[in-house]
N, C-alpha and C positions, 0 to 999 in steps of 0.2 A: 632429910628435908620435906617438911609435908607440902603437897601442893594445894594452893587456895581453891576451895568451893566458889564456883560460879553461878549465879541464876541468870537463866536465859528463858526467853519468850520466844515459842513457836507458833504461828499461825497456821492452821488446818483448814483445808477446804475440800469440797468434792461436789461435783454436779453431773457425774456419770455413774451409772449403774446403782447399785445400793448405797447410796451417799453417807448413811448413819454407819453402814458396816465398814465402810471404807473408813470413816473416822476411828472407828473402834481400832480396826487393823493397825492403822497408823500410831494410834495411843500404845498399842502391844509393842509395835515395832520401837517406838522410842525406848520403851522398856527393856527391848531385848537388845537395843544399841547401848545398853549400860547407863541410860539417863534415869534419875531419880524424878519421876512425875510428882511433884508436889502439890500443883492445883489446876483444875480444870475449870474454863468457863462453861457455861450452858451453851447448848448448841443453837444457832440462830440459822435462820433460812433468809437469804439474801438475794438481792437482784445481782445479776452479772455487770460488773464495772468494767466498761471498756471493750466488752465482747458482742461479737454480731449475733450469736446464740442466746436465745432467751431461755435457756435452762438454769432453774435458780438454783443457788449454792447452798450447802449446808457448810457453816463455818464456825469454829472456835477457837480459843488459845489455851495453850498448854504452859503452864510455867515448871519448868525443869531445873534440878541442880546437877551441877557435874563437876569433875576437876579433872585434871592432868589433859584438859582437851582445849586445843586452838578453836577459834571460830571457823576456821578453814576445815579443821577436820569435824567438826561438828556439822557442817554442810555436807561433807562427803557421806556421812551417815546418813544425812536427810536424803539426799539423792538416791542412796541405795535403797532406803525405805520406799520411796516413791517409785522406783524400778521395779521391786519386789511386789508392789500394788499395781502394777499394770501400767504404770505411766513412763512410756519412752521418749516421748515428744515433747520437750520443755520449752515448746514455743510459747510465747503469751499469748492471750486472747483466743485462747481455745477451750473447749471443755475439756475437763481431766478427771479421771479416776480420784486422785487425790493430788494437792498442793500443799507442800510445807516451805513455809518461809521462817528462816531466822529473822526475827524482828528486833531482839536485843540480845545481847551476851554481856552482861554485867554492864559495866560503864565503858565497854570496848568500842574504838571508833575504828572501823577496817573502811578502806575503799580500794577495792582490785578490780581489774576486769571480771573478777569471777562472783565477788561478794562484796557488798556494803552492808555495813552494821553501824549504827541502826538501820533498819529498811528503810530505803530512800522515799517511801512512799506512804507508809504507815499513818503519817499525820493529815493524808488527803481521803483516807477510807473508812467509812463508817464501819464496815464488815470486820476491820481490825479493832478499831477503838472502842466499839460498844462491847466486845468481850475483853478487852484488857481493862477496860473501865470497870469491869464487873470482878477482877480478880486482883488489878493493880492500879488502883485509881489516883494512889500518890506516886507511882512511879515517875521520877522526872527524866524526859528525853535529855541525854548527856550532850546534845548540840544545840537544841531548841531551847534549852532550860525552862520548859514548861511541862506540867505533870498530865498524866493520862486524860484526866477530866477535863482540863482547859483545852487541852487538844481537841478533844470530842466536841465540846462546847464551841470553838472556833472551826470545826471542820467545815468545809464548803459541801462536801457529798451530801446529796439530797435522796439517794438510794433508800431503798426500804431495807431495814435491819429488822426481823421479828423474831422473837423468840420462838424456836421449834418446838410444836409439840406433836409427837407422832400421832395422837388419836385426832388430830385433824382440826381440833378446835383452836380458834386465833387467840393468841397470847399477846398483850400489847408490847410495843417494842418502841425503838426511835421513831420519831413521826407518826407514831399511830397512837390511838386511844383505846381503851377497852371497853 
């Protein structure tokens, strides 16, 4: 019996140390964890949301394919990658070397004390919706029954999300003009 291949989406973020390097190492960790990375969004520099620290994040989203893995098993692999990249404190609202969030796992709906899929706050966060809209604009949220473009249009988050340019030149993003 063949297992079904599932498409999942992972949000990646970093605001400590070599932010871009941390994202690259996390992508490498996804591959080493036996996930097939099929799409990557651009990298966006974003304001921290709900944090007292004002260190900007670099955020992106990865589309991955996997089989024979449950959402809980995927979460365990993501936590291991975070740990290997120096994130030992999983407290929210603190700066971090890397943050990996399971946003979607196919059409799965999971709600346990340890994992909620789809991610319960993704529709409230530009730093997730902007890169998601780049790589999966027509993906329909299995609970909200709206595609990512619509969720982004309706998002109440007014925080800045600007496509990151390592040379330092500004590139227009959400709420910005070129």
